[in-house]
N, C-alpha and C positions, 0 to 999 in steps of 0.2 A: 153715547154716554147716557146713563139711567137718569130719570128725574126723581128717581125714589130715595128717600132717606126719612126713617121714622121720627115722627114728632110726637112727642110726649104730650097726653092731656093736660092742659093747664089746670092746676088746682087753685091757684091763688086767686081771690076773689078780686083783688085789686089791679090784675094784669089783664091786659087786652089780648082778645082770642088770637091763637097762634096761626100764621098763614097756612095753608096748605103745603104740602111737601111737592112744590112745583120747580124745586131749584136743584139743577145738577151741580155735581162736584162737592159734595159733603157726605161725609161717612153714616152710615146707619146709626141711629140712636142719637143725632143731633136734634137740638131743638133751635127753632128759629122765631123770632118776633122783629117786626119792623113796623114803622108808624111815622106820621108826619106830625111833628110838633106843632103846637100853636103859634111859636115863631116861624114857623115855614119849614125848619129843619127836618130833613129826612134821616131817621136813624135805622140801625138794623142790629141785631144783638145774636148770637150764635153759641150756643153751648155745644161744644166737642168735648165729651167726657174725656177722651183719651188723650187730648192736645197736652204738649208740654209748654207750650207758650202762649201767652195772651197778645193778640195781634190788634193793633188801633191802626184805623186809617181814618183821615180826614182828606175829604174831597171836594172841590169846587168846580162848577161847572163852566170854566173858564179855560181856554187853551192859547196854543201859540199863533191860532188863525183869527184869534180876537183881539189881539193887540194893535195898536196904531201903526199905520204903517210907516211914519216916521221913526219910530224906534222898534224895528224887528230885534227880535230876542228879548224882550221887554218881561214877556212873561215867564221864560228860562231864569232871567235875572232875578224876577221875583221870588220864582221857586228857591234859588240861592239865598236871596236875602232873608227870607223868613228864619233860617237857621241864625242870623247873626245878632238874635237878641231880642227880648221882647220886655213887656212892661213889668213884669214880675221877675223875669230872669235875663237882665240886660247884659250879661257877659255874651261877646261873642263866641259860638262853639261851646255854650254852655249847656244846649240841650245834648251836643254830642259827647261831652264831656260825661254827663249824667247816664247816659245810655251805655256809655262803655263801661263805666264802674259797675253796671248792674248787669253786664255779660249780655246786654241785648244789641239789637241791630235798629239800624234806622237808614230811610233812604226817601226820596222824592222822584216825581217823574212829571215833565209838562207834555202831556199829548196834544192834537189838533185841537180838541174842544172840552179838555179837563186836565185837571192837575191834581195830583194826589200826594199823599203825606203819610207814611207810614213808620211804625214803631213795632218791633218784635220784643217781647218782654218776659222777666218771669211775672206769673201771676199776683205776686204779691208786691209787685211794684206798678201793677196796672193803674192805680188811681191817680198815682203821681205822675206817671206817664201821660194819663189822658188830661190832666191838668196843664202840664207844660205844653202839650200838643195843641190844646184849644187857646193857651195863651199865645203861642207863635202865630196861629192863623188869625185871631181876634186881634192883638195889640202888639205888632211887630215894631221894633225900633230901626227906624231908616237914617242912620247917620252917615251924612255924607262921605267922611272919610272911610267907613266901611263899604260903601257902595262902590267907591273908587278903586278899593283893593278887589272887590268880586269883579268888578268889570275887567281886569287884568286876569282873574281867573277863569273866567269864562274865555277870554279871549286865549288864553293858554290851552283851554280845552279845544276850542275851536280849531286852533293850528294842529293839536295832536289828532284831532279826529280828520284832518285831511286825509288822514292815509286808511279811513275806515270806509270798506264799502258801504255800509249803511248811509253813511251822509250822503256819497254820491248817488246810492240809489235814489233818495228822497229828491236830490237836486232834480235828476233824470226825471222822475214821475212829475216834477212841477210843471213840467213842458207839455203835459198832457192835458193840463188844465188852461180855462181861459184866460185870456188877456186882461191884466187888472185885477183878476182874483189872489189876494194873499198866498195861496197855495201855489203859486207859480215861484215864490221866494224861498230862499233859504230862512229858518228864524233859530238856529243855533245861537246867535248872538256873538257879536266881537267887538272890537274897539271901533271899526267902522260904522258897524250898522247902529251903535248904541250911542256913538257921538263923545265928545270930549267936555260937553257942559253938565258936568255932576251935579250942580243946584239944580238943573233944569230934569236932568234924568232923575233926581230924588223925588222932585215933583211928581213928576210922570208916574215914577213907582207907587207914591203915596195915593196919587188920585186914581189909579187902576186897582189898587187893592181895597180902597175905602168904596168904589163903584161896585166893585163883583165879588168880594169876599163877605157875601151876607147870607143869613142865614136861610132865606128863599132859594137860594142856588148851591148850598151846600149840602154834605150828608156825613154823618159821621157813624163808622161801622167797626164793630168789637167781634172778635170770634177766640174762642178759647175754653179751657176748663171750669172757669168760675160759673157758679149757678146763672141761670139764665135772668132769673129776678135781679141779681146782685148787678149784672151786667147792664140791664134796662134801666135801674134806678142811677147808676154812675152815668149813663149817658143823659138821661133828663136831668140829672143835678147840674152838670157841668154844660150842657148844653145853652143853657142860659147866658152864658159867658159872651158868645158870638153874636157880631153885629145883627141886630133885628131889622128884616123888613125884605120886600123884592127889590132885587137890583134893576136896572135899567133893561129894557129888551136888547137883544143882539139882533144885528142886521147880519143874517148869514144867507148865503146864497148858494145854487148850484156852481159846484166849482169845475165839473169838467168841461171840456171842449168837445167837438166833434171825436167820434170814435176813430181810432188810430194807434200808431204805435211809436215807440222810442228804442232805438237801440244806444246803450251807452258804456262807457268804460271808464276806469280810473285814468287820471292823467298820466300815471305809469301801467300801462295794460298788462293785465295777467292774462297770459295766452292759455294757462292751464284751468281756467275757471271760468263757467257758462251757466246761466241760469234764465228760463223763461218763466214770466208770469203772465198769465191770462186774468182779465177780472173784468166782472160786469157790476159797474156802479150801480146802487140803489139809493133812492130817497129815505130819510128816517123814519118817515111814516111806514113805509112798506117793512122796514127793518123789525120795528117794533111789533107790528101787527101780525107778521109772518114768520116770527123766530122760530117757532117750531118747525114750520114746513121747510125754512131754510135749511134747518139742522139736519132733517130727513134727506133734503135733496144732496146737501154736502157728504152726508153718509153713504148715499148710493154711489156718489162719485168715487167714493174711498172705500169701496166693498171688494177691490180686489180686481174686477172686470177690466177697468181702464188700464191699470198697472201690467195685467199679463199681456193684454193686447199690444200695448206699447214695448213691453219688453221683448215680444217675440219679433219686433220689427227694427228696434234700435236699440242702443245701450241707455238704459235709465238707472239712475241711482237714487233719485227721489221724486216723490209725487206727495204733495202736500195740498189739502184742501181746507180752506178757512173761509168763513162768512164773517169775519173781525180781522181782515189782512192790516198789518201795520203800516200806518200812513195813507191809507186810502179810503179811511171812513167806511161807511157801511156798503158791502160790496160782497160778491160770491166770487172766491179768487182760486186759482189753481196754480199751483207752483212746480216746476219740472227741472230736473238737471241730470246730465249736461244738456245744454243745448248749442252744439258747436258750429252748427253752419244753418243757412237757409233751406237747405232740402229737410234738417231734421225739423226745424220749425212749422213747416208746411205739413209734415208727419203730425205734430205735436197738437197743433191747430185743428186740423180736421178731425183727429180723433178725439180730443176733447170737446169738439163742438156735438160730435155724434153720441158721446157720452152724456153730456148735458142734457141733450135732447131725450134720451132715454130716461134720464135722472127725473127730468120735469113730469114725464107720463107715469113713471112708477117710482115716488120717493120710497128710500129705505123704510120699512117699518119700525115703530120705535124700537130703541134697543132694549133688550131683554135683560140684562145683567149689569148690576152696578160695581163690576170689580175693577173699573180702571182705578189708577192711583189718585185719590183725591189731592187736589193741590192746595193744602191749606194755608198756603203763603199768598198764592194768587188770588184766590177765591174772595176775600175781603176788599182787595184792591178794585177788582173788577166789579164788584158791587157796587162799591162805593160811587166809583165813576157812573155806573149806570142811574143810581140815583140822584146824584148830582146832575145828572146831564138831563134828567127827566125822563128817561127811558121806561121808566114804571109808568107813566100816564096812559091812559085810554087813548088808543088812537081811533081817529075818525073814520079810517080804510074800513072798507068792508073786510073783512076776514075772508070772505069767499072769492073776493077778486084777487087773485094771485098776481103777482108781477111778470107775467109770461112774457109781454112784449120787449121788457128791458132784458132779459136773458137769451135773445137770439144772438146767432154768429156777428150780425152787423153791428149790434150793440157793445161788442168786445173791445176793451181796449190790452194794448200790448206793451210789456216792459221787456226789454231782452239784454241782459248782460252779455254781450258779445265777447267773443275770446278775441277778436280784432276788430278794429274801428276802421272805418272807411278813411281815406286820405281826405277827404271832402269834410270829416266830421267837424263841428263846430265846439267851441269851449265856453262852458259856463264862466263869467267873470270872477266871481265871488270864491268859487270851489274848485274850478279848472276841470269840471268834470267833461268829459268828452261826449259827445252825443249827435245823433241824426235822427230825422224821421225814418220809422221804419213800416211799409204798409203792411194791413193786414193781410195774410196770406189768404187764398181762396179757399172754398169749401167742396170744389167741384172734383177734386181728385177722386182715383177709385179708392174706396172705403177699404181700411184693413180688415181682415178677416177677425170676427169678434172671438176673443180667447175666454175661455172660464177657469177662473183659479180654482185651487182646492175647494170640496164643498165639506160643509159640517151641517150636524142636524142643530138646528134651532130649537133647544130643550130650553123650556121656561125654568126659571130658578127656582129653588125650594121656597116654599113659604115661610118669612119669618117667624112665624109661630114655631115651627118645627126645624129649627137649623140642624145641619149635620154634626153630629158628635165628634168630639174630639179624642183621636187614640194617642196615647201615650208612645212615646218615640222607642223605637226596638229595631237592632240590627237584624237582618232576615235575608240569607242568602246573598250578601254582598249590596244590598240595597235597604237604606234607613228608611223605617217607615213610622209614621206618627206626626204630631205637632205638640212641641212643649207649650204653645201659646195659640189662642184662636180669639181674633177681636170680633168685635160686631160686624166687620165690613168684609170678612174672610168670604174668598169663593168657597165654592163646593169643593174644589179639590187642587191641589199644586203638585207639580211636578219639576226638579231641578235635577239637572243632567251636567256634570264638567268631566273633562278629560285634560291630559297633558298636550299640549302643543308648543311649536318653538317661539321663542320670544321675540325672536328676528321677524320683521316683516309682519308683525302683530296687527299694527294699525292697518295695512294694506289689506290683510285677511279680514278683519272684521268689516272694512268698507265692502270688501267683495261679496260677503256673506250677507250683509245687510240689502246689497244690491239683488242678490241673488233669490233672497226670501221677501222681496218687496210685496209682492202680490200675495203671498202666502199669508204675511203678518198681518196686511190688510183684511183678508177674508177672515182671519182668525177674529180680529176685532169686530167686524159686522155679524158674526155669531156668537159674541157675548165671550169671546175668550180673549187671553191676552199672552203675546209671546214676547220674551225679553231676551236678546243676544248681547252677549259681550265677551270680554276677555282682558287677562292682564299677565302679567309676567309668571304667573302660575300656571295658566292655560286657558283655555276656551269655555265657556259654559252658556247654559239657556234656561231660563225660567218660563214654566208654561201654566197658566191658570185657567181655570173654567169648568165644564162639567165633567163629571167621572164618566168614564168610557171613550174618552176623545183625547186625552194628553197625551199618551203613547204615541197615537197616530200623527199628532200634531208635532211631537218632539222629533218622531222618525221623519215626518216632511223637513223639517227645518236642518235635520243631520243631512238628508240629502242635498241641501244648498250649501253646506259647509265645504269651503274650497282647502284644501291640502296645503296647496301652493297658489297663492293669489296670482291673476292674471293682469289686475289692473292696479294703477297707483290712486291713493285716496285724493279726494279733490282739496286742493290746498288753499280756496278761497274762505280763509278764516275772515270773521269780521270782529269789530271792537277795536278798542285803543289798541296799540303795539304792545304797551305793558300787558293787557288782557291776553293777548296771543302769546305773548312769551310764557305768561303763568299757563297757559293751555298745554304747552309743551311737557308741563309735568307728567300729563296722562301717559304720556309715551316714556317717560325717563325710566332708563335701565337700572336694576337695582344695584347698589354698592355692593362691594366684595363682602361686606359685613352683613349683606342682608339677603342672602343668598338661599331661597326655599322654593321649592316648587311641589305640586300635585304629580306624582309616580304613576298614577292608575286612574282610569275613570271612577267618577263619585256618582251616585244617585240618592236622590231623597224624594220620597212620595209621602203627602199628606195623611194618605189612606191606603188599606191594602186593595183596593178595589180593582186596580191595573198592576197589582204586584207581579203576577208571574209574566206580561208582555214587558214591564219595565225589566225585569229581569233579562229575558232575551235582548231587549234594546241595549243593556248594560253589556252584555257579553258581547254583542255584536259590535260594540265602539270599542271594547277592550281589543278585540281582534284588528281592527282599524288601525288603534294605536300602537301595537304591537308591530303591524306591517311597517308603520310608518316612520316611528324612531321610538326607541326605548327609553331616551332621556331627553327631555327637551334641552334645546341649547338656549342658555340664558346670557346675554352679553352683559355680564358684570362690569363695572368701573372702578379704579382705584379709587385711594383716599381723596386726590384732589383732581380735578379735571379742568380743562377749559373747552367747550363747544361753541362753535359758530354757528348761527343761523343762515340761513337763506334771505338775503336783502327782502323786505316786504315794504319798507317806506322810507322816507328820508330823514329820518328821526333815529339816534341812536337809542340803545337798550341794553339794561345790563339785570341779569337775574343770580342771585347767589341762593342756590337750593341747599339746604341743610339737611342731612339726616338724623334722627334722634338714635340715641345708642343701641337701641333694640328696636323690635318690634311689639313690645309690651304694652298693656294699657297705663302703664306708669310713665312710660315714654311718651304715648301720644297726649295723655293730660299734660305734661309740662311742657310740650311743644305748642299746644293750645292756649296755655297759660302765659307763656312767653310771648306769643304772637299777640295777645291782648296788653301787655305792658308795652311791647316796643312801638306797635302800630302809628298810635297818635304821634308820638315822638319823633319817629322815623319820617312820617309824611312832613311834619314840620320842620325837621332838619334838612330835608333834600328841597322840598317845594319853598319854602320862605326864608328859612335863614341861609340855604346855599342858591336858592334861585335856579335850581338845576330842571325844571319843567313841571308840568303840571300832573304827571300821573307818578305816586309813589305809594308803595303800600307794602304791608306784612301779611301774609296769608299762609294758612295751615292747610295742608291738602295729606291725603292717603294715597299712596302710591301701591296698589298691589298688597294693600294691608300695612304698609310701612309707612310712618309718620314721617312728613317733610315739613319745613319752613322755608319760604319763599321771601326774599328781600329784593323787589323789583322796582327800577327806576326808568322812567324813559324822558328825554331830553333832546330839545331841538338843535341844542347848539354844543353840549358838554360829550367830548370823546368819552369812548368805552373806558380806558385807562383812568380818567377822572371820575367817573361814576362808579369804578371798583374802588378806588380810594375812597369815595364819600362813604359806600356801605362799610368799607372794614373800619375806618375811623369812626363811625357811629357804633358800630360793636365793640370796640375797644374802649372808647371813651364814655359811651353812655350805658351799654349794652348791661353790665353787671348792675350798675346803680339803679337802674330802673326795674331791675326784677328784684328787688328788696321790699316787698309789699309787707305792711305790719299783719298782724294776724287777724284782725277785723277785716281789713282791705282783702285777704287772701280769700277769707271766708266768702265774702260777698262774690268774688271773682267764681269760685266755686259753685255757688249757687246759680249765678247766671248759666255756667258750663253745664251744669246738670239741667237746667231747664231746656236746654237747647240741645242737649244730645244725651238726654236720658231714655226712659221707657220709650217705646215706638208710638207714633200717633196714629198710624194706619196699619192694616194687615200686610199692606206690599212693603212697606219699609219693614215691618218685624220679619218677613220672609227673607228679603234682601240680606238683614244683618245676620240671621240664623244661617242662612245658606252660607255667607263668607266666613263665619265662626266655624262652620262644620269644614269648609277647604281648609281652612287655617289648621284646624286640629288634626285633619288628615295628612296634612303637607308636613307637621310636626312629628308625623309617628306616633302619637300618644295612642295608648290602649285603654284610656279611661273613656267614660260616656261622656260626648258633647252636650252640652247646654246645660251642665250643672257646675253652679248656677247659670242661669241665663246670662248671655252675654253683658248685658246694659246692667244688670245686678253686681255682677264682677265688675264691670267697670267703676260703678257708684262705690263700690266697697275701697277700690284702689284710690279715685279721687278723694274719698274722704280721709284718708290716711296720709294724704301728701303735705308737706309740711314747707313753709317758707323757705328754709334751707335748701331744699331739694332745688327750688327754681332758680336761686341765686347760685348754685353749683354748677346747673346745667348752662347760665347765661355764662358763667366763668370759663367753662368748657370751651364755649361757642367763641368767646372773645379771643380766646389762646389757640384756636385752630384744632382743637382736639376733637372735634366731632367731623363725620365725614362729610365733604361738600365737595360742590361744583361750581363753576360759573357759566352760564349761557350768555353768550354776547351777539348783540345785532349791531353791525355796521350798516350805515344807510348804501343805497344804489350808489 
């Protein structure tokens, strides 16, 4: 990933100088200012002109490994407790309600050594949001009765997560840590670990917050479209409200025991899922001193050579490289799947060690092109945590002294999610995780023949001073050519190609396509290109971005990897709460009979005409393949009301009601999104608190193959599925319509929030994806008008502006009466 984004020259005399553009992940044209204020607080502000939302993040350099050993889960409880009211906003859930009213989002996360709180808001709500964020960080109200209730919430969350592989992975990982180190224990928090003495627990919370949530260990970061000077002024003005001073020093020690391995599984083993993680822990000072070098080593490991070599010997679906792996602290990590047996482990370990040796000898040159999709949501969170943790401080380690001795095979740790666990496996008492020691494989086997992935020319990107010109769209011999929009972070060229394909087995087909193209996609990324593969009920497609002259070849290689008939089944090892996994089923949801549309012929779009002839040849070839395979994609539609039973995945019950909009128009999309906002908080309260059904309950909006859907999902440890279905039905009948009667001022506020969240694209990658889907819908509908007139988001904004409160009320009434297409998804425990 490139470290280049354009920083404007600072004109204001009273502004500190901008830092050089050394931070990855921000679009060109962004402006960054960061500083350490007199009270010790680290601040950073980023102006991204095309951003829709203002992101606010407050972070503290304290995490779950810093909490008292007698109160495991205290840091997680504190994260929850800060949302239970503050000095100036004392109502429990007051921040949540205010954010919802403005169409924003909020969340928080407790990591090993940091905790972050983040808000996403319309720009006009930024200052009020910052005031509220600072107030919960500086002056929380720890009322014992609210703390007692939140302990119950944490316990319910813990019980629900006992079916989440991510929890068991962390539990197994702890067995690689030293005896007595807090990393050996589970820190999710529950009634047992936090105790029943609420008075004492409240005192511990108060003390933990007072000692650690101080300006010397905190950071505030803001990113959005507001002028940089405005953002900096807001941060400096409100930062004075945080408690001043440096907190006491933390006693942190090396967590890891001797190199070795652990094999693990869930209490109810899943024989269809296996993953191998190899990682080399690193001290903090090496990570900060050698961050750029480590990134280049990781890039070399992910350049396609290792993937191609392993795929020639074994089946490989996934190969991920990271120098910030979850739950491992600073480390270089390689994750591979599937890893079905010890013979495969031996091959993987040997090949990875050889690849690492090669990467250390010749790290990947710096990336050449900044065309990876910027993640504007994740960037401020990650950066705030870095600042709060002190990762920006100058290290005393000699930058020439690379940590080579820590990256040898005998310093590796191994974490294997085995498809089957030995009869001698032990069970961790708190989580029930099954595990046993797994010796490191040897590296003395016959090495694999090193394979070479597809080669591409590494062409340097055009100078920002002379960007490629934009060509107006036109239809030329079967191919759409030109761009209706070109943002600052646009790549030199883009090619989109789609074709009809059977809706049945599309998930398995995509999984095999991803597997077949793994080394190709990595090689493309290593050479400054980007390849996206996907599908839906309308067909399959790809998006290739990068240098002109290479995209058609990249697309042709991707088509060579495409399987007409999948030979493998996708990995079923989903993570997250059961409710989250049920929600994920919407991605595979077949269309309702009223929403049946598909693309009947291949479709291509080029951003310029540089490769037009080659693209036309490619389109003709794909048309021939499509006609040979099937003239009309099979789409499995479902009738008005259906019951779908899910394969058991946990010991809890779960139900989801899936509701389709009246049609696939922007009018229906907006109405369902507004209805989700009106229902979500009340639905959570009804299911979780008034009925006591369980921890997880939510209303979520999704688009499935362009069709709008609403999902009402509940997860319960004790209530049967018929009870959960009745609860959802009763909510819609008794409260659904009443909640969907906002006043004119309220609906205007909700519409402003939606507009900020889903308005004009923030990045060129987002613009390309939205324009491509609009073109596919246009072709599926058989329209003979020009696409993108007006631009999709302009047309959507016009529709949103015309919505009236009565439109929303009518939709809610139709839902309560059962007049909208719907189906039930049911999960019954093992």
